[in-house]
BATIPA-793676 format. One record per residue (C-alpha): x, y, z negated; residue in three letters. Coordinates in Angstrom, 2 decimals, decimal comma. Example, Ala and Ser with C-alpha at 12.3 -4.5 7.8 and 13.67 -1.06 7.14 Angstrom:
% BATIPA-793676
12,30|-4,50|-7,80|Ala $
13,67|-1,06|-7,14|Ser $
***
This chain:
% BATIPA-793676
29,28|8,67|8,27|Met $
25,48|8,67|8,56|Leu $
25,58|9,92|12,15|Asp $
27,36|6,71|13,19|Ala $
24,61|4,46|11,77|Ile $
21,85|3,86|14,29|Asn $
20,76|0,48|12,92|Asn $
21,64|-1,90|10,06|Pro $
24,26|-3,67|12,20|Asp $
26,27|-0,43|12,15|Asp $
25,80|-0,24|8,38|Leu $
27,12|-3,76|7,87|Arg $
30,37|-2,87|9,66|Lys $
31,31|-0,45|6,86|Leu $
33,67|-1,54|4,07|Pro $
31,73|-1,99|0,82|Gln $
33,81|0,67|-0,93|Gln $
32,37|3,33|1,42|Gln $
28,73|2,62|0,55|Leu $
28,67|4,94|-2,45|Ser $
29,81|7,84|-0,26|Glu $
27,18|6,91|2,31|Leu $
24,52|6,97|-0,40|Ala $
25,45|10,53|-1,32|Asp $
25,28|11,59|2,31|Glu $
21,94|9,85|2,90|Leu $
20,43|11,43|-0,19|Arg $
21,48|14,89|0,96|Gln $
20,06|14,23|4,41|Phe $
16,70|13,22|2,91|Leu $
16,62|16,27|0,67|Leu $
17,30|18,78|3,44|His $
15,04|17,04|5,97|Ser $
11,99|16,71|3,68|Ile $
12,46|20,24|2,33|Ala $
12,04|21,48|5,92|Lys $
9,31|19,09|7,11|Ser $
7,45|18,14|3,94|Gly $
6,61|14,58|2,94|Gly $
7,21|12,18|0,06|His $
10,37|13,05|-1,83|Leu $
10,87|11,75|-5,39|Ser $
10,35|8,06|-4,76|Ala $
12,61|7,99|-1,71|Gly $
15,48|9,73|-3,50|Leu $
15,38|7,03|-6,14|Gly $
15,93|4,06|-3,83|Val $
18,79|5,29|-1,63|Val $
21,36|2,85|-3,07|Glu $
18,86|-0,01|-3,09|Leu $
17,95|0,58|0,56|Thr $
21,59|0,57|1,61|Ile $
22,32|-2,58|-0,40|Ala $
19,32|-4,47|1,00|Leu $
20,20|-3,76|4,62|His $
23,89|-4,42|3,91|Tyr $
23,31|-7,86|2,35|Val $
20,33|-9,14|4,31|Phe $
20,12|-9,76|8,04|Asn $
17,35|-7,35|8,94|Thr $
15,16|-7,45|10,98|Pro $
15,37|-11,27|10,95|Lys $
15,06|-11,12|7,18|Asp $
11,86|-9,34|6,16|Asp $
11,81|-6,31|3,89|Leu $
8,30|-5,50|2,64|Val $
8,07|-2,10|0,96|Trp $
5,24|-1,62|-1,50|Asp $
3,08|1,50|-0,95|Val $
5,70|2,76|1,49|Gly $
6,39|6,32|0,42|His $
9,74|5,03|-0,89|Gln $
10,78|3,86|2,59|Ala $
12,16|7,12|4,04|Tyr $
15,78|6,00|3,60|Ala $
14,80|2,73|5,26|His $
13,49|4,66|8,27|Lys $
16,75|6,63|8,52|Val $
18,91|3,50|8,50|Leu $
16,76|1,72|11,08|Thr $
17,09|4,07|14,03|Gly $
14,64|6,83|13,11|Arg $
17,05|9,41|11,69|Arg $
16,53|11,92|14,50|Glu $
12,75|11,63|14,18|Gln $
12,50|12,09|10,43|Leu $
11,58|15,75|10,80|His $
8,36|14,63|12,53|Thr $
7,20|12,49|9,62|Ile $
3,45|12,66|8,84|Arg $
2,90|15,01|11,80|Lys $
0,67|14,22|14,76|Gln $
2,61|12,07|17,20|Gly $
5,52|11,73|14,75|Gly $
6,67|9,10|12,31|Leu $
4,17|7,63|9,89|Ser $
4,70|8,41|6,23|Gly $
4,60|4,68|5,56|Phe $
6,10|1,55|7,15|Pro $
4,16|0,68|10,29|Lys $
4,66|-2,46|12,34|Arg $
3,97|-0,73|15,65|Ser $
6,64|1,87|14,86|Glu $
9,66|-0,36|14,31|Ser $
10,72|-4,01|14,29|Gln $
12,27|-3,30|10,89|Tyr $
8,84|-2,52|9,42|Asp $
7,77|-6,06|8,61|Ser $
4,43|-5,10|7,13|Phe $
2,19|-2,04|7,37|Gly $
1,41|-0,53|3,98|Val $
-0,16|2,48|2,33|Gly $
-2,02|1,09|-0,66|His $
-0,26|-0,33|-3,68|Ser $
0,64|-3,83|-4,87|Ser $
0,42|-5,73|-1,58|Thr $
4,13|-6,42|-1,01|Ser $
4,52|-9,67|-2,96|Ile $
1,50|-11,28|-1,30|Ser $
2,73|-10,27|2,15|Ala $
6,31|-11,37|1,51|Ala $
5,05|-14,67|0,13|Leu $
3,00|-15,23|3,28|Gly $
6,08|-14,54|5,39|Met $
8,18|-16,93|3,28|Ala $
5,62|-19,69|3,65|Leu $
5,41|-19,06|7,40|Ala $
9,19|-19,36|7,66|Ala $
9,07|-22,67|5,81|Lys $
6,29|-24,05|8,02|Leu $
8,12|-22,92|11,17|Gln $
11,49|-24,23|10,03|Gly $
13,13|-20,79|10,06|Asn $
16,03|-19,94|7,79|Asn $
15,16|-16,40|6,78|Lys $
14,72|-14,32|3,66|Gln $
11,56|-12,54|2,51|Ser $
12,02|-9,62|0,13|Ile $
9,31|-7,54|-1,55|Ala $
10,32|-4,16|-3,00|Ile $
7,72|-3,10|-5,55|Ile $
7,68|-0,11|-7,91|Gly $
6,87|-0,46|-11,57|Asp $
3,59|1,39|-11,08|Gly $
2,50|-1,14|-8,47|Ala $
3,21|-3,93|-10,94|Met $
0,27|-2,72|-13,01|Thr $
-2,17|-4,09|-10,42|Ala $
-3,57|-7,56|-10,78|Gly $
-2,85|-8,41|-7,14|Met $
0,90|-8,39|-7,82|Ala $
0,51|-10,98|-10,57|Tyr $
-1,86|-13,08|-8,49|Glu $
0,85|-13,27|-5,83|Ala $
3,58|-14,06|-8,35|Met $
1,47|-16,78|-9,92|Asn $
1,02|-18,40|-6,50|His $
4,67|-17,95|-5,52|Ala $
5,81|-19,71|-8,69|Gly $
3,36|-22,54|-8,08|Asp $
4,53|-23,24|-4,51|Val $
8,19|-22,48|-5,33|Glu $
8,52|-20,26|-2,27|Ala $
11,83|-18,71|-1,25|Asp $
10,82|-15,14|-1,96|Val $
12,75|-12,34|-3,68|Leu $
10,92|-9,61|-5,58|Val $
12,88|-6,44|-6,31|Val $
11,20|-4,62|-9,17|Leu $
12,09|-0,94|-8,85|Asn $
11,54|0,19|-12,42|Asp $
11,66|3,93|-11,91|Asn $
10,06|4,95|-15,18|Asp $
11,96|2,52|-17,39|Met $
8,60|1,11|-18,41|Ser $
9,80|-2,46|-18,90|Ile $
13,11|-1,88|-20,62|Ser $
15,06|1,30|-21,35|Pro $
18,31|-0,52|-21,94|Asn $
20,71|-0,64|-19,03|Val $
24,33|-1,28|-19,88|Gly $
27,44|-3,30|-19,26|Gly $
26,20|-6,36|-21,16|Leu $
23,05|-6,69|-19,11|Arg $
24,86|-6,12|-15,83|Ser $
27,37|-8,77|-16,88|Tyr $
24,59|-11,22|-17,76|Leu $
22,83|-10,58|-14,45|Ser $
26,03|-11,28|-12,53|Arg $
26,54|-14,39|-14,61|Leu $
22,98|-15,69|-14,16|Leu $
23,02|-15,02|-10,41|Ser $
26,40|-16,66|-9,92|Gly $
27,07|-20,05|-8,37|Arg $
28,51|-21,61|-11,53|Val $
25,46|-20,90|-13,67|Tyr $
23,01|-21,90|-10,93|Ser $
24,80|-25,22|-10,34|Ser $
25,03|-25,92|-14,05|Leu $
21,36|-25,17|-14,49|Arg $
20,29|-27,40|-11,59|Ala $
22,56|-30,31|-12,52|Asn $
21,60|-30,24|-16,18|Ser $
17,94|-30,60|-15,22|Lys $
18,76|-33,72|-13,23|Lys $
20,88|-35,21|-16,04|Met $
18,30|-34,50|-18,74|Leu $
15,27|-35,61|-16,72|Ala $
15,27|-39,15|-18,24|Pro $
15,32|-37,60|-21,74|Met $
12,21|-35,36|-21,87|Pro $
12,52|-34,35|-25,51|Ser $
16,13|-33,24|-25,15|Leu $
15,37|-31,55|-21,85|Ser $
12,56|-29,59|-23,49|Arg $
14,81|-28,58|-26,38|Leu $
17,51|-27,30|-24,03|Val $
14,95|-25,31|-22,02|Lys $
13,49|-23,76|-25,16|Leu $
16,95|-22,86|-26,42|Thr $
17,90|-21,35|-23,05|Glu $
14,72|-19,27|-22,87|Glu $
15,06|-18,16|-26,48|His $
18,62|-16,96|-25,97|Met $
17,75|-15,17|-22,73|Lys $
14,66|-13,65|-24,32|Gly $
16,82|-12,06|-26,98|Met $
18,72|-9,98|-24,45|Val $
16,58|-10,00|-21,30|Leu $
12,97|-8,82|-20,74|Pro $
12,24|-11,45|-18,10|Gly $
10,43|-14,08|-20,14|Thr $
7,06|-13,31|-18,54|Leu $
8,48|-13,68|-15,05|Phe $
10,30|-16,88|-15,96|Glu $
7,04|-18,34|-17,29|Glu $
5,45|-17,59|-13,90|Met $
8,13|-19,65|-12,17|Gly $
10,56|-16,87|-11,19|Phe $
14,27|-16,78|-11,87|Lys $
14,83|-13,40|-13,46|Tyr $
17,90|-11,17|-13,02|Tyr $
18,37|-7,77|-14,60|Gly $
17,81|-5,10|-15,51|Pro $
20,67|-3,46|-13,63|Ile $
21,52|0,09|-12,65|Asp $
19,73|0,73|-9,35|Gly $
22,11|3,56|-8,51|His $
25,25|1,42|-8,61|Asp $
25,43|0,33|-4,98|Val $
28,44|-1,97|-5,53|Asp $
26,65|-3,79|-8,33|Glu $
23,51|-4,10|-6,20|Leu $
25,43|-5,54|-3,26|Val $
27,26|-8,08|-5,44|Asn $
24,14|-9,30|-7,22|Ile $
21,99|-9,40|-4,06|Leu $
24,72|-11,40|-2,34|Ala $
24,58|-13,93|-5,17|Asn $
20,80|-14,05|-5,35|Ile $
20,60|-14,51|-1,58|Lys $
22,14|-17,98|-1,98|Lys $
19,61|-19,10|-4,60|Ile $
16,41|-20,86|-3,55|Glu $
12,93|-20,45|-4,93|Gly $
11,09|-17,44|-6,38|Pro $
13,47|-14,79|-7,76|Arg $
12,98|-11,36|-9,26|Ile $
15,64|-8,67|-9,53|Leu $
14,81|-5,92|-12,00|His $
16,56|-2,62|-11,25|Ile $
16,20|0,69|-13,07|Val $
16,25|3,86|-10,98|Thr $
15,53|7,55|-11,44|Lys $
12,73|9,18|-9,46|Lys $
14,03|12,25|-7,69|Gly $
17,65|11,12|-8,14|Lys $
20,13|13,77|-6,98|Gly $
17,77|16,76|-7,12|Tyr $
17,35|18,10|-10,65|Ser $
13,93|19,68|-10,07|Ala $
12,54|16,36|-8,81|Ala $
14,22|14,44|-11,64|Glu $
12,59|16,72|-14,22|Gln $
9,15|16,71|-12,55|Asp $
8,93|13,69|-10,21|Pro $
5,15|13,91|-10,01|Cys $
5,21|17,47|-8,66|Arg $
7,85|16,47|-6,11|Tyr $
6,15|13,20|-5,17|His $
4,58|14,63|-2,03|Gly $
5,67|18,09|-0,95|Val $
5,00|20,73|1,64|Ser $
8,09|22,46|3,11|Pro $
9,98|24,29|0,35|Phe $
13,23|26,07|-0,42|Asn $
15,80|23,70|-1,95|Leu $
17,47|26,43|-3,97|Gln $
14,26|27,91|-5,40|Lys $
12,26|24,68|-5,59|Gly $
8,48|24,55|-5,23|Ile $
6,86|27,87|-6,07|Ile $
3,19|27,52|-6,96|Ala $
1,00|29,55|-4,64|Ala $
-1,79|31,67|-6,05|Lys $
-5,03|29,81|-5,26|Pro $
-7,34|31,74|-2,96|Ser $
-10,22|29,38|-3,73|Ser $
-10,87|26,14|-5,57|Leu $
-10,40|22,77|-3,96|Thr $
-13,15|20,17|-4,32|Tyr $
-10,84|18,28|-6,67|Thr $
-10,55|21,34|-8,91|Gln $
-14,31|21,83|-8,82|Val $
-14,71|18,28|-10,12|Phe $
-12,06|18,73|-12,82|Gly $
-13,66|21,91|-14,15|Glu $
-17,14|20,39|-14,10|Trp $
-15,96|17,30|-15,98|Leu $
-14,46|19,41|-18,77|Cys $
-17,60|21,55|-18,96|Asp $
-19,97|18,57|-19,21|Ile $
-17,68|16,79|-21,68|Ala $
-17,95|19,82|-23,96|Glu $
-21,72|19,37|-23,97|Gln $
-21,94|15,57|-24,18|Asp $
-19,67|13,43|-26,37|Ser $
-20,70|10,34|-24,40|Arg $
-18,73|11,46|-21,34|Ile $
-15,72|9,25|-20,54|Val $
-13,31|9,93|-17,65|Gly $
-11,69|6,97|-15,89|Ile $
-9,07|6,94|-13,14|Thr $
-6,91|4,22|-11,54|Pro $
-3,53|5,98|-11,84|Ala $
-4,62|9,18|-10,06|Met $
-4,81|11,73|-12,88|Arg $
-3,26|14,62|-10,93|Glu $
-4,74|13,68|-7,56|Gly $
-8,27|13,39|-8,95|Ser $
-8,15|16,59|-11,02|Gly $
-8,11|15,01|-14,48|Leu $
-5,08|16,69|-16,03|Val $
-7,00|19,22|-18,11|Glu $
-9,60|16,63|-19,13|Phe $
-6,88|14,24|-20,29|Ser $
-5,35|16,99|-22,43|Gln $
-8,58|18,31|-23,93|Arg $
-10,33|14,98|-24,41|Phe $
-7,56|12,38|-24,79|Pro $
-9,78|9,98|-26,73|Asn $
-12,27|9,88|-23,86|Arg $
-9,76|9,60|-21,04|Tyr $
-8,61|6,27|-19,59|Tyr $
-5,96|5,89|-16,92|Asp $
-6,19|2,16|-16,25|Val $
-3,13|2,12|-13,92|Ala $
-3,42|0,77|-10,38|Ile $
-6,40|-1,42|-11,18|Ala $
-9,45|-0,20|-9,30|Glu $
-11,50|-3,32|-9,98|Gln $
-10,89|-3,02|-13,70|His $
-11,71|0,71|-13,63|Ala $
-15,21|0,04|-12,29|Val $
-16,02|-2,89|-14,59|Thr $
-14,59|-0,99|-17,57|Leu $
-17,05|1,77|-16,72|Ala $
-19,83|-0,82|-16,56|Ala $
-19,00|-2,05|-20,06|Gly $
-18,99|1,49|-21,40|Leu $
-22,34|2,24|-19,74|Ala $
-23,87|-0,89|-21,25|Cys $
-23,22|0,59|-24,68|Lys $
-24,66|4,03|-24,00|Gly $
-21,59|5,97|-22,84|Met $
-21,61|8,10|-19,66|Lys $
-18,60|7,00|-17,59|Pro $
-17,32|9,15|-14,73|Ile $
-15,06|7,16|-12,38|Val $
-12,77|9,52|-10,44|Ala $
-11,44|7,62|-7,46|Ile $
-10,29|8,14|-3,89|Tyr $
-12,61|6,88|-1,17|Ser $
-10,00|4,53|0,28|Ser $
-9,20|3,15|-3,19|Phe $
-12,85|2,49|-3,97|Leu $
-12,73|-0,05|-1,14|Gln $
-10,63|-2,23|-3,45|Arg $
-13,40|-2,38|-6,06|Ala $
-16,35|-3,03|-3,76|Tyr $
-17,41|-6,28|-5,42|Asp $
-17,41|-4,62|-8,83|Gln $
-19,59|-1,74|-7,57|Val $
-22,18|-4,26|-6,39|Ile $
-21,87|-7,04|-8,96|His $
-21,06|-5,20|-12,17|Asp $
-22,70|-1,82|-11,65|Val $
-25,50|-1,75|-9,07|Ala $
-27,14|-5,09|-9,86|Ile $
-27,36|-4,03|-13,50|Gln $
-28,44|-0,52|-12,48|Asn $
-25,96|1,14|-14,83|Leu $
-25,74|4,91|-15,12|Ala $
-22,23|5,55|-13,79|Ile $
-21,06|8,50|-11,70|Val $
-18,53|7,78|-8,96|Phe $
-16,68|11,00|-8,11|Ala $
-15,27|10,01|-4,72|Ile $
-12,40|12,24|-3,63|Asp $
-10,65|12,23|-0,21|Arg $
-13,86|11,33|1,66|Ala $
-13,49|11,64|5,42|Gly $
-10,25|12,47|7,20|Leu $
-7,24|13,17|4,95|Val $
-4,57|14,49|7,33|Gly $
-0,93|13,46|6,99|Ala $
-1,55|10,25|5,03|Asp $
-3,30|8,82|8,06|Gly $
-5,38|5,70|8,55|Ala $
-4,45|3,92|5,32|Thr $
-5,84|6,73|3,18|His $
-8,72|8,08|5,26|Ser $
-12,08|7,89|3,53|Gly $
-14,00|7,14|6,70|Asn $
-16,13|4,25|5,53|Tyr $
-17,63|4,96|2,09|Asp $
-21,02|6,07|3,42|Ile $
-21,24|2,91|5,50|Ser $
-20,33|0,51|2,71|Phe $
-22,26|2,29|-0,06|Leu $
-25,60|3,08|1,59|Arg $
-26,47|-0,62|1,88|Cys $
-26,24|-1,21|-1,89|Ile $
-29,59|-1,27|-3,75|Pro $
-29,97|1,03|-6,81|Asn $
-27,09|3,27|-5,65|Leu $
-27,71|6,93|-4,82|Thr $
-25,22|8,61|-2,46|Val $
-24,76|12,39|-2,20|Met $
-22,54|14,56|0,00|Ala $
-22,11|18,28|-0,80|Pro $
-21,71|20,87|1,93|Ser $
-19,79|23,38|-0,23|Asp $
-18,05|23,78|-3,59|Glu $
-21,06|25,00|-5,57|Asp $
-23,23|22,22|-4,25|Glu $
-20,55|19,75|-5,30|Cys $
-20,77|20,98|-8,89|Arg $
-24,56|20,85|-8,91|Gln $
-24,57|17,34|-7,41|Met $
-22,15|16,08|-10,04|Leu $
-24,46|17,49|-12,72|Tyr $
-27,52|15,93|-11,08|Ser $
-25,71|12,58|-10,85|Ala $
-24,87|12,79|-14,57|Tyr $
-28,56|13,33|-15,41|Leu $
-29,71|10,36|-13,32|Tyr $
-30,22|7,04|-15,09|Asn $
-28,81|4,90|-12,26|Ser $
-25,46|4,66|-10,46|Pro $
-24,66|7,66|-8,26|Val $
-21,81|8,36|-5,84|Ala $
-20,84|11,95|-5,00|Val $
-18,38|12,00|-2,09|Arg $
-16,34|15,07|-1,20|Tyr $
-13,33|15,78|1,02|Pro $
-9,71|16,56|0,35|Arg $
-8,70|20,18|-0,05|Gly $
-10,76|23,36|0,03|Lys $
-14,31|23,95|1,14|Gly $
-15,76|27,05|2,75|Ile $
-14,65|29,32|-0,09|Gly $
-17,77|29,54|-2,26|Ile $
-17,10|29,94|-5,99|Ser $
-19,21|27,48|-8,00|Pro $
-21,61|29,11|-10,42|Gln $
-21,12|28,15|-14,07|Lys $
-24,82|27,44|-14,54|Thr $
-25,60|23,83|-13,73|Met $
-28,80|23,19|-11,81|Ile $
-30,49|19,86|-11,24|Lys $
-31,06|18,90|-7,61|Ile $
-34,05|16,63|-7,08|Glu $
-32,95|13,25|-5,79|Ile $
-33,58|12,74|-2,07|Gly $
-34,33|16,35|-1,10|Thr $
-32,91|18,09|1,95|Ala $
-32,53|21,85|2,48|Lys $
-33,42|23,69|5,69|Val $
-30,76|26,32|6,41|Leu $
-31,93|27,51|9,81|Arg $
-35,28|27,08|11,56|Gln $
-35,62|26,88|15,35|Ala $
-37,05|24,50|17,95|His $
-36,09|21,73|20,35|Ser $
-32,81|20,62|18,67|Val $
-32,27|19,95|14,97|Ala $
-28,83|19,35|13,50|Ile $
-28,83|17,14|10,40|Leu $
-25,69|17,76|8,35|Leu $
-24,36|15,14|5,94|Phe $
-21,45|16,52|3,96|Gly $
-18,69|19,07|4,31|Ser $
-18,75|20,07|8,01|Leu $
-20,98|23,05|7,23|Leu $
-19,04|25,76|9,07|Thr $
-18,86|23,60|12,18|Leu $
-22,59|22,82|12,01|Ala $
-23,47|26,51|11,57|Glu $
-21,44|27,50|14,62|Glu $
-23,09|24,85|16,78|Val $
-26,58|25,65|15,52|Ala $
-26,12|29,35|16,20|Lys $
-24,78|28,74|19,71|His $
-27,64|26,38|20,62|Leu $
-30,30|28,21|18,60|Asp $
-30,94|24,95|16,80|Ala $
-32,54|24,06|13,48|Thr $
-29,94|23,25|10,81|Leu $
-30,73|21,03|7,82|Val $
-28,37|20,22|4,98|Asn $
-29,51|16,66|4,24|Met $
-27,47|16,44|0,99|Arg $
-28,53|12,85|0,31|Phe $
-27,42|9,85|2,33|Ile $
-29,44|7,59|0,08|Lys $
-32,28|8,11|-0,42|Pro $
-32,94|10,19|2,67|Leu $
-35,54|12,92|2,56|Asp $
-38,11|10,94|4,53|Tyr $
-40,76|13,68|4,44|Thr $
-38,30|16,16|5,94|Cys $
-37,14|13,65|8,55|Leu $
-40,68|12,90|9,67|Lys $
-41,45|16,61|10,06|Thr $
-38,22|17,24|11,97|Leu $
-38,96|14,36|14,34|Ala $
-42,44|15,73|15,03|Glu $
-41,21|19,28|15,72|Gln $
-38,03|18,60|17,75|His $
-37,20|16,66|20,88|Ser $
-33,64|15,84|19,71|Leu $
-32,15|15,20|16,28|Leu $
-28,34|15,39|16,01|Val $
-26,75|13,81|12,94|Thr $
-23,31|15,10|11,92|Leu $
-21,05|13,43|9,33|Glu $
-17,36|12,96|8,43|Asp $
-17,76|9,20|8,19|Asn $
-17,65|6,38|10,71|Ala $
-20,65|6,64|13,02|Val $
-21,15|2,88|12,79|Met $
-23,34|2,21|9,78|Gly $
-23,10|5,81|8,60|Gly $
-25,72|8,34|7,57|Ala $
-26,90|8,70|11,17|Gly $
-27,63|4,98|11,23|Ser $
-29,88|5,52|8,23|Gly $
-31,80|8,17|10,17|Val $
-32,15|5,80|13,13|Asn $
-33,47|3,03|10,91|Glu $
-36,12|5,23|9,34|Tyr $
-37,34|6,73|12,64|Leu $
-37,55|3,26|14,14|His $
-39,56|2,03|11,15|Ser $
-42,23|4,73|11,67|Ile $
-42,29|4,26|15,44|Gly $
-40,90|7,71|16,25|Ser $
-39,88|8,28|19,87|Lys $
-37,72|11,32|19,09|Thr $
-34,23|11,06|20,55|Ser $
-31,29|10,89|18,14|Val $
-27,62|11,63|18,82|Leu $
-25,21|10,38|16,12|Asn $
-21,93|12,30|15,78|Leu $
-19,11|11,42|13,40|Gly $
-15,87|9,48|13,35|Leu $
-15,26|6,98|16,18|Pro $
-14,76|3,23|15,89|Asp $
-10,98|3,39|15,73|Arg $
-8,27|4,30|13,25|Tyr $
-7,28|7,95|13,20|Ile $
-3,52|8,49|13,12|His $
-1,78|10,98|10,83|His $
-1,67|14,69|11,57|Gly $
-3,23|17,92|10,39|Glu $
-6,87|17,44|9,36|Arg $
-8,07|19,97|11,95|Gln $
-6,11|18,11|14,64|Gln $
-7,70|14,85|13,54|Gln $
-11,19|16,35|13,76|Gln $
-10,52|17,60|17,28|Gln $
-9,18|14,18|18,20|Asp $
-12,50|12,73|17,02|Cys $
-14,54|15,21|19,04|Gly $
-15,57|17,19|15,97|Leu $
-14,96|20,71|17,23|Ser $
-17,54|23,34|18,05|Thr $
-17,04|23,16|21,82|Gln $
-16,88|19,37|21,87|Ser $
-20,12|18,98|19,89|Ile $
-21,92|21,54|22,08|Ile $
-20,73|19,68|25,17|Ala $
-21,92|16,33|23,81|Lys $
-25,35|17,71|22,92|Ile $
-25,70|19,39|26,35|Ser $
-24,63|16,19|28,14|Ala $
-27,11|14,13|26,11|Tyr $
-29,97|16,50|26,91|Gln $
-29,05|16,47|30,60|Lys $
-28,99|12,66|30,78|Asn $
-32,14|12,13|28,74|His $
***
């Protein structure tokens, strides 16, 4: 059946009674495809029936579906003409792991980060109203994404302007209500039906001249609904609430969506689904099967024996070690416990661990409040997620010069997640903030020592490190303080000096050896080692800065600014990430695409010397 569906028009030709069979087939296709190619698994398995129902009821692509985060949109890609390409997902030149407007007309909005769907769908609904278009705007948001303030900001606005927008709340952890049964499904059908909607609208008109009676009826209605439905909050924000219903009953979904489609104004449909639905291993451990490498469906994911620690593991071990020594240590993460290496810390120090959900702004200001009262907060956060809390870093932390450590994971290129998750800009947006120290380790041991040095410092410090493994150095247990703003000369030569900022150490060593160049591990982006820089400028005709950050405004720019300020005439060549978004692929492929390979860097240095 699936082979005959090349777009939603084909889907809508099917009799409704065949949709359940299609859902089973689609789920099996996703399972076998992702097991071979890798990708996001659990979330997509949970929304198979919902995806079918949405495309069956709504006139896509005229009607806009906006998927939150996007890793749940694999079934959507299959049903919208990308079935034969699914095996290329997250690979260079293949499908994006998230909805992407340039990839398909059915991808109404490009996503990657959480909690943006309602705002985007609301904007589309308001545009349709202004343009006189009769179209539907639907936001599909997971319960985790509803923990972010942005979702409620959008709902508050939608209720105020009474926009024709539908929010589908995919409650895949049963965090709002665990009760899903016949009574609630019956009530949802009743409340979404034409009779109830007409009665509700007409009664408001009839009771308008009698405010006191009208208020009494409304209070009675809300009280009765509140007894059996968990939608009071949404109703107070101006949304008509329907649910919760079984998100795996495709017939029920189609019937209710068909009813809701006819209702105007802000609406929210609350469905309950199971992450990893249809694959027992993913149902039992949806987090482990959230994003997967290729694996055997029969055996499941078999943990590989680690050959060396990742930077994330280095951070996690250090945090536990320092927490043993200092009871003031508090670990904070915005819903990234596993990704940021905080599992062991959360288990050993539960009273000093705070997962604030998808609320990056709150995470930073919470840390500021803790620091004000003498605690030592460690904020573990991805580089691309820190972007969402930029005002708080400046306003609540740096201006007050609070001693907070930002452990910034996923700095630089991140591989298959692509442009939405790449940490290409943190050096550029952090180095301009007064009072903030910024460090970048070149290996795993240096990462541990920098984290320790940041903890000792009585001002805010950011330690940024990449995704995955380093060069294979085992961190020493002893923690050593690194003096703030000190570089380290690794290789001494003449003529050319390579200034390394961060994790591209192996690459820098290969280039330095080939060119017989000086190699300096700068370690600090802010403050720079000005004494070292001045000496290097005096002894070399060319300084080459190398970083895994955007060249514009990056660490190399800091070197340029300093040399200009002292009137140095030494030439400087800045190498790093170009002024464009880097598409998904293997991290090594991305680096080559950016000109960060040994041969490419040698060629650029040789060309610069020839032309200057």
